[in-house]
C-alpha positions, 0 to 999 in steps of 0.5 A: 500500500502506497502512502503519499503526503497527499494521502496523509493530508486527506486523512487529517487536519494540517500538521501545524494544527495538531495537538502536540506538534513537534518542532523542526530540526533547527528548533530541536537543535536550539532546544538542545543548546539551551538544555544547560538551563533545564533538568530532567523530571521523571513522571507517569502519565497513566495510573488508576485509583478507586476513582475508577478501577484502581485498588487504593484510595486516590491519596494512597496512589498519589503518595505511592509515586511521590514517595518513590521519587517521581516529579509529576503524575497524571491521575488518569482514571477511566472516563472520569475526572476527580471533580468536586461534583457529588456522584455515586457511580464510577467505572460500572459501579451503579448503586440504586440510590433512593431519595432517603439515601440521597438526602443523607449526602446533602451538601456533600461533594466528590465521589462516594463509592459503595464498598464491596458487598452482596449488592455491589461488586467492585475493588473497594474493600476494607483492606484499602480503607485500612491501608489509607488510614494506616498511612494518613491517620484514622480520620483521613477517610470519610465513611457513611452508612446509607440504605444498607450500604457503606460509602467511602468518600474519594478525595477530589483532584483539588484536594490531592493537589492541596495534600501532595503538590509542592512547588518545584518538587511534585506536580499533579496534572489533571486528565483522564483515560477515555476507554471503550471499544469498536464493534469488533471488540478492539479496545481503543484507549486514549489519554487526554492530559492537562484537562478537567472535562470528560466527554462520551466515548466515540465508537466507530467501526474502525480504530482509525476513525475512533481515534481521529474523531476522538481527537477532533472532539477533544480539540473542540472541547479543549480549544482554550486548554493546551493538552496532550493526547496519547494512543494507549497500549496498542497491543492490549487486549490483543493487537487492538490498535494497528500501526496503520491506525496511527499512520493514517492519523499523523495528528496523533503525536504520542503513543505508549511505547512502554506500558507495563500492563501487557499480558505475557502472550505477546513475548516471543512472537516472531510473526507479529510486531512488538511495540518498538516495531510498531513505532518504527513502522508508523514513523517510516511511513510518516517520514516518507510522507513528510508529516510529524513523527510519532513520539513514544511515552513510558507508563506503568498503567498502574492499578495495583500498588504493592510495596517495593520499588516502582515498576517498569514504565515511566517518562522523563522530560527535560524542562526549565521548570516543573509546571505543566506549560514547561512539560508540555513544551518539552513533550511537543519538542520531543525533548523527553525519553521513555524508560523501563529501567535505565536513564540517559544523562544527556541527549542532544540532536544538532539537526544532523547528529544524535549524541547520547550519554547513559546515566550509568549507576553501576559498573555494568557493561552498556550498549547504545543501539542507534536505530532507524529506517532507510529511505529505500526500505522494503515497503511491502506488508502482509496480513497474517492471523494471530491467535491468543494463547489464552484463547480469551481474545479473538483471532486477529488479522494484522499487518506485518512489516519488513525487518528493514523497518527499525533496523540497527544502524550502528552499535556502540559499546559503552556509555557515550555515543553518537550517530550522524544521519546519512543521506539515505536515513529517514530518521534515527533514535537511540536505545540503551541497554545493559549487558549481558542480556540473554538472546531470548530477552524481549522488549518488555524485560528490560532494562532499557531506555529510548530517545525520541526519533530525529530527522534532519 
């Protein structure tokens, strides 16, 4: 299938109007020159709490990240923003509220969620109430008995900001995850980050149209609020978003390259794409059409919050200040990286040469892989059938791409390296890994980190 610049422009609005439009190579180079006045900030833009289907109360979820050294987070619950409006329904929880029960909540605010019982089936149990009280005090959680149900009040976003935000140290960003599916049971999930309003899920026959119309609706609703739009976990539940969906939607500038909530069924599949190959397939065809490249983000899509260190999947942005305008500027410029275990000390692109330095925290052996796609790459695609090993997902027909897409252009052993774009390169990105690593090691076992793609 042949893609031209005209084809892309037919399927989207002008790139300059896109949410999260990237900067030119010259602007990226200038940003790199000014990077001495900036610093790296670590964050997670995809997480859940009892406001939807996460396990802990929202204050425990926020504190989980803050206590583990994160600089910013977005509590992105499903189809809901943590507003002060009084409500009782969230993520399928629908208690039958009588007039008497509603009267018991007169003058109250926020979400009151019923605890799990014979009438209500959800994740809210006494365990998570006790967990929050142990961490924040016996009076930290408000509970009411009404109509034979026990309701627990969820703290609103503004209350969480008041409790946890610290200027220059810890930032909470508003947002939500819009979740639903197409008629063929493909789950198309998207995050709106930097917004406080939600809107109804848009369901179309194909993920291409679902994504396009959702972004268009968001642009209209959030016209006065700069936001970031991401296509989430394309593998989940089972190859549900194809590279073609984002090739055909060049206004989508961000997707989840690294998301920790992926089933092991995908590991070791030689006949189908993995997230990195997905990423390169999109960017190879976008680069040919001269439209903005796709940036990769890291998240852990957290629902459960066990003791221990933070797990795989985060994003690190280079910004002048820890505030939303500065972070959004960094994201739009591609001045950030994704990680599931390693860190960069520095990343610079001068319009032609990409130079990176690893933040080596031990004396292990490291490798830098510069990856990209050549202009004359094999553009043929074939359709194959893939079936889930657990038999819970339907068999999918998916497109596969040539191994020339996202090939290793050069390898450097050590903690510093650079690659200069050749005349036949469409783009270049860098991936860092720690050695030794087994031959069977796959994309999600890490540790690794990824720069964004750059082109001249």
